[in-house]
Biotite code that builds the C-alpha atoms (Angstrom):
import biotite.structure as struc

atoms = struc.array([
    struc.Atom([2.989, 18.213, -7.809], chain_id="A", res_id=1, res_name="MET", atom_name="CA", element="C"),
    struc.Atom([5.138, 16.940, -4.959], chain_id="A", res_id=2, res_name="SER", atom_name="CA", element="C"),
    struc.Atom([2.381, 17.353, -2.370], chain_id="A", res_id=3, res_name="ALA", atom_name="CA", element="C"),
    struc.Atom([-0.097, 15.508, -4.596], chain_id="A", res_id=4, res_name="PHE", atom_name="CA", element="C"),
    struc.Atom([2.259, 12.551, -5.042], chain_id="A", res_id=5, res_name="LEU", atom_name="CA", element="C"),
    struc.Atom([3.057, 12.315, -1.336], chain_id="A", res_id=6, res_name="ASN", atom_name="CA", element="C"),
    struc.Atom([-0.578, 12.661, -0.278], chain_id="A", res_id=7, res_name="LEU", atom_name="CA", element="C"),
    struc.Atom([-1.693, 10.141, -2.905], chain_id="A", res_id=8, res_name="GLY", atom_name="CA", element="C"),
    struc.Atom([0.952, 7.686, -1.728], chain_id="A", res_id=9, res_name="SER", atom_name="CA", element="C"),
    struc.Atom([-0.149, 8.079, 1.886], chain_id="A", res_id=10, res_name="LEU", atom_name="CA", element="C"),
    struc.Atom([-3.841, 7.630, 1.072], chain_id="A", res_id=11, res_name="VAL", atom_name="CA", element="C"),
    struc.Atom([-3.210, 4.574, -1.102], chain_id="A", res_id=12, res_name="LEU", atom_name="CA", element="C"),
    struc.Atom([-0.997, 3.051, 1.581], chain_id="A", res_id=13, res_name="GLY", atom_name="CA", element="C"),
    struc.Atom([-3.711, 3.443, 4.200], chain_id="A", res_id=14, res_name="VAL", atom_name="CA", element="C"),
    struc.Atom([-6.316, 2.062, 1.781], chain_id="A", res_id=15, res_name="VAL", atom_name="CA", element="C"),
    struc.Atom([-4.132, -1.001, 1.177], chain_id="A", res_id=16, res_name="SER", atom_name="CA", element="C"),
    struc.Atom([-4.249, -1.664, 4.933], chain_id="A", res_id=17, res_name="TRP", atom_name="CA", element="C"),
    struc.Atom([-7.979, -1.013, 5.344], chain_id="A", res_id=18, res_name="ILE", atom_name="CA", element="C"),
    struc.Atom([-9.091, -3.307, 2.517], chain_id="A", res_id=19, res_name="ILE", atom_name="CA", element="C"),
    struc.Atom([-8.135, -6.613, 4.254], chain_id="A", res_id=20, res_name="PRO", atom_name="CA", element="C"),
    struc.Atom([-10.002, -5.529, 7.380], chain_id="A", res_id=21, res_name="ILE", atom_name="CA", element="C"),
    struc.Atom([-13.078, -4.804, 5.290], chain_id="A", res_id=22, res_name="VAL", atom_name="CA", element="C"),
    struc.Atom([-12.625, -8.188, 3.578], chain_id="A", res_id=23, res_name="ALA", atom_name="CA", element="C"),
    struc.Atom([-12.890, -10.046, 6.887], chain_id="A", res_id=24, res_name="VAL", atom_name="CA", element="C"),
    struc.Atom([-15.982, -8.054, 7.891], chain_id="A", res_id=25, res_name="LYS", atom_name="CA", element="C"),
    struc.Atom([-17.668, -8.522, 4.498], chain_id="A", res_id=26, res_name="GLN", atom_name="CA", element="C"),
    struc.Atom([-16.824, -12.226, 4.222], chain_id="A", res_id=27, res_name="TYR", atom_name="CA", element="C"),
    struc.Atom([-19.850, -14.343, 3.416], chain_id="A", res_id=28, res_name="GLY", atom_name="CA", element="C"),
    struc.Atom([-21.841, -11.511, 1.839], chain_id="A", res_id=29, res_name="LYS", atom_name="CA", element="C"),
    struc.Atom([-21.202, -12.681, -1.717], chain_id="A", res_id=30, res_name="ARG", atom_name="CA", element="C"),
    struc.Atom([-17.747, -11.102, -1.725], chain_id="A", res_id=31, res_name="HIS", atom_name="CA", element="C"),
    struc.Atom([-14.609, -13.098, -2.385], chain_id="A", res_id=32, res_name="LYS", atom_name="CA", element="C"),
    struc.Atom([-11.643, -12.373, -0.167], chain_id="A", res_id=33, res_name="VAL", atom_name="CA", element="C"),
    struc.Atom([-9.230, -12.932, -3.036], chain_id="A", res_id=34, res_name="THR", atom_name="CA", element="C"),
    struc.Atom([-10.688, -9.927, -4.864], chain_id="A", res_id=35, res_name="TYR", atom_name="CA", element="C"),
    struc.Atom([-10.120, -7.760, -1.797], chain_id="A", res_id=36, res_name="PHE", atom_name="CA", element="C"),
    struc.Atom([-6.543, -9.028, -1.625], chain_id="A", res_id=37, res_name="SER", atom_name="CA", element="C"),
    struc.Atom([-5.934, -8.080, -5.245], chain_id="A", res_id=38, res_name="VAL", atom_name="CA", element="C"),
    struc.Atom([-7.338, -4.604, -4.602], chain_id="A", res_id=39, res_name="TYR", atom_name="CA", element="C"),
    struc.Atom([-5.162, -4.227, -1.517], chain_id="A", res_id=40, res_name="SER", atom_name="CA", element="C"),
    struc.Atom([-1.968, -5.190, -3.321], chain_id="A", res_id=41, res_name="PHE", atom_name="CA", element="C"),
    struc.Atom([-2.920, -2.922, -6.213], chain_id="A", res_id=42, res_name="THR", atom_name="CA", element="C"),
    struc.Atom([-3.294, 0.040, -3.835], chain_id="A", res_id=43, res_name="ALA", atom_name="CA", element="C"),
    struc.Atom([0.050, -0.835, -2.230], chain_id="A", res_id=44, res_name="CYS", atom_name="CA", element="C"),
    struc.Atom([1.739, -0.980, -5.626], chain_id="A", res_id=45, res_name="THR", atom_name="CA", element="C"),
    struc.Atom([0.217, 2.333, -6.676], chain_id="A", res_id=46, res_name="MET", atom_name="CA", element="C"),
    struc.Atom([1.460, 3.945, -3.441], chain_id="A", res_id=47, res_name="ALA", atom_name="CA", element="C"),
    struc.Atom([4.989, 2.782, -4.209], chain_id="A", res_id=48, res_name="LEU", atom_name="CA", element="C"),
    struc.Atom([4.724, 3.979, -7.817], chain_id="A", res_id=49, res_name="VAL", atom_name="CA", element="C"),
    struc.Atom([3.680, 7.407, -6.559], chain_id="A", res_id=50, res_name="PHE", atom_name="CA", element="C"),
    struc.Atom([6.884, 7.493, -4.511], chain_id="A", res_id=51, res_name="GLN", atom_name="CA", element="C"),
    struc.Atom([8.901, 6.605, -7.612], chain_id="A", res_id=52, res_name="LEU", atom_name="CA", element="C"),
    struc.Atom([7.224, 9.457, -9.474], chain_id="A", res_id=53, res_name="PHE", atom_name="CA", element="C"),
    struc.Atom([8.050, 11.746, -6.544], chain_id="A", res_id=54, res_name="GLU", atom_name="CA", element="C"),
    struc.Atom([11.731, 10.800, -6.786], chain_id="A", res_id=55, res_name="ILE", atom_name="CA", element="C"),
    struc.Atom([11.611, 11.310, -10.560], chain_id="A", res_id=56, res_name="ARG", atom_name="CA", element="C"),
    struc.Atom([10.067, 14.751, -10.038], chain_id="A", res_id=57, res_name="HIS", atom_name="CA", element="C"),
    struc.Atom([12.879, 15.691, -7.667], chain_id="A", res_id=58, res_name="ARG", atom_name="CA", element="C"),
    struc.Atom([15.487, 14.478, -10.164], chain_id="A", res_id=59, res_name="VAL", atom_name="CA", element="C"),
    struc.Atom([13.867, 16.548, -12.930], chain_id="A", res_id=60, res_name="ASN", atom_name="CA", element="C"),
    struc.Atom([13.953, 19.647, -10.734], chain_id="A", res_id=61, res_name="THR", atom_name="CA", element="C"),
    struc.Atom([17.541, 18.940, -9.703], chain_id="A", res_id=62, res_name="GLY", atom_name="CA", element="C"),
    struc.Atom([16.752, 18.679, -5.995], chain_id="A", res_id=63, res_name="ASP", atom_name="CA", element="C"),
    struc.Atom([19.320, 15.981, -5.266], chain_id="A", res_id=64, res_name="PHE", atom_name="CA", element="C"),
    struc.Atom([19.864, 17.072, -1.665], chain_id="A", res_id=65, res_name="SER", atom_name="CA", element="C"),
    struc.Atom([16.179, 16.378, -0.929], chain_id="A", res_id=66, res_name="ALA", atom_name="CA", element="C"),
    struc.Atom([16.533, 12.918, -2.454], chain_id="A", res_id=67, res_name="ILE", atom_name="CA", element="C"),
    struc.Atom([19.605, 12.186, -0.339], chain_id="A", res_id=68, res_name="MET", atom_name="CA", element="C"),
    struc.Atom([17.825, 13.437, 2.790], chain_id="A", res_id=69, res_name="ASP", atom_name="CA", element="C"),
    struc.Atom([14.659, 11.391, 2.307], chain_id="A", res_id=70, res_name="THR", atom_name="CA", element="C"),
    struc.Atom([15.676, 8.211, 0.471], chain_id="A", res_id=71, res_name="ILE", atom_name="CA", element="C"),
    struc.Atom([16.458, 6.356, 3.718], chain_id="A", res_id=72, res_name="GLY", atom_name="CA", element="C"),
    struc.Atom([13.053, 7.086, 5.201], chain_id="A", res_id=73, res_name="ALA", atom_name="CA", element="C"),
    struc.Atom([11.294, 6.312, 1.915], chain_id="A", res_id=74, res_name="ILE", atom_name="CA", element="C"),
    struc.Atom([13.024, 2.942, 1.751], chain_id="A", res_id=75, res_name="THR", atom_name="CA", element="C"),
    struc.Atom([12.138, 1.998, 5.331], chain_id="A", res_id=76, res_name="VAL", atom_name="CA", element="C"),
    struc.Atom([8.513, 3.122, 5.000], chain_id="A", res_id=77, res_name="VAL", atom_name="CA", element="C"),
    struc.Atom([8.159, 1.260, 1.687], chain_id="A", res_id=78, res_name="SER", atom_name="CA", element="C"),
    struc.Atom([9.360, -1.979, 3.278], chain_id="A", res_id=79, res_name="VAL", atom_name="CA", element="C"),
    struc.Atom([6.992, -1.475, 6.222], chain_id="A", res_id=80, res_name="ILE", atom_name="CA", element="C"),
    struc.Atom([4.100, -0.810, 3.816], chain_id="A", res_id=81, res_name="LEU", atom_name="CA", element="C"),
    struc.Atom([4.774, -4.030, 1.925], chain_id="A", res_id=82, res_name="ILE", atom_name="CA", element="C"),
    struc.Atom([5.262, -6.145, 5.051], chain_id="A", res_id=83, res_name="MET", atom_name="CA", element="C"),
    struc.Atom([2.103, -4.914, 6.781], chain_id="A", res_id=84, res_name="VAL", atom_name="CA", element="C"),
    struc.Atom([0.082, -5.344, 3.569], chain_id="A", res_id=85, res_name="THR", atom_name="CA", element="C"),
    struc.Atom([1.297, -8.926, 3.172], chain_id="A", res_id=86, res_name="VAL", atom_name="CA", element="C"),
    struc.Atom([0.599, -9.755, 6.825], chain_id="A", res_id=87, res_name="VAL", atom_name="CA", element="C"),
    struc.Atom([-2.897, -8.230, 6.777], chain_id="A", res_id=88, res_name="LEU", atom_name="CA", element="C"),
    struc.Atom([-3.856, -9.961, 3.536], chain_id="A", res_id=89, res_name="ASN", atom_name="CA", element="C"),
    struc.Atom([-2.434, -13.292, 4.708], chain_id="A", res_id=90, res_name="SER", atom_name="CA", element="C"),
    struc.Atom([-4.356, -12.965, 7.958], chain_id="A", res_id=91, res_name="THR", atom_name="CA", element="C"),
    struc.Atom([-7.569, -12.089, 6.114], chain_id="A", res_id=92, res_name="ALA", atom_name="CA", element="C"),
    struc.Atom([-7.194, -15.053, 3.767], chain_id="A", res_id=93, res_name="LEU", atom_name="CA", element="C"),
    struc.Atom([-6.452, -17.368, 6.694], chain_id="A", res_id=94, res_name="TYR", atom_name="CA", element="C"),
    struc.Atom([-9.382, -16.140, 8.795], chain_id="A", res_id=95, res_name="LEU", atom_name="CA", element="C"),
    struc.Atom([-11.802, -16.429, 5.911], chain_id="A", res_id=96, res_name="CYS", atom_name="CA", element="C"),
    struc.Atom([-10.550, -19.886, 4.950], chain_id="A", res_id=97, res_name="SER", atom_name="CA", element="C"),
    struc.Atom([-11.054, -21.139, 8.522], chain_id="A", res_id=98, res_name="THR", atom_name="CA", element="C"),
    struc.Atom([-14.619, -19.739, 8.522], chain_id="A", res_id=99, res_name="LYS", atom_name="CA", element="C"),
    struc.Atom([-15.391, -22.092, 5.624], chain_id="A", res_id=100, res_name="ASN", atom_name="CA", element="C"),
    struc.Atom([-14.558, -25.165, 7.675], chain_id="A", res_id=101, res_name="LYS", atom_name="CA", element="C"),
])
C-alpha cells in the first residue's frame, strides 16, 4: 500500500509538470491552455492527497517514527511541487497569451 501511494504521488507530480509543457507545444491545435492548466493542478492536488493518505496509512499502522523521520522532507517536496506547478502553468498561460497578439 505504501509503495503504491508513494509511486502514485511521484507519477502524478511529474505529470503535473509535464502538462504545461505539452500545453505550450499543443497551443493553436484546437486545445485551450486553460484546460491543460486545470489538468495540471488536478494532478498536483492528487499527488498531495496521495501523500496525505500515506501519512494516514502510517498512523493506522502505528509507525510514528517513520512519520517523524519523513515529515520534513514531505513538507519541503510538497512546497516545491506546488511552486514549480504554479510557475510552469503561469509561464504556459503567459506564452500562449502572447502568441495570440
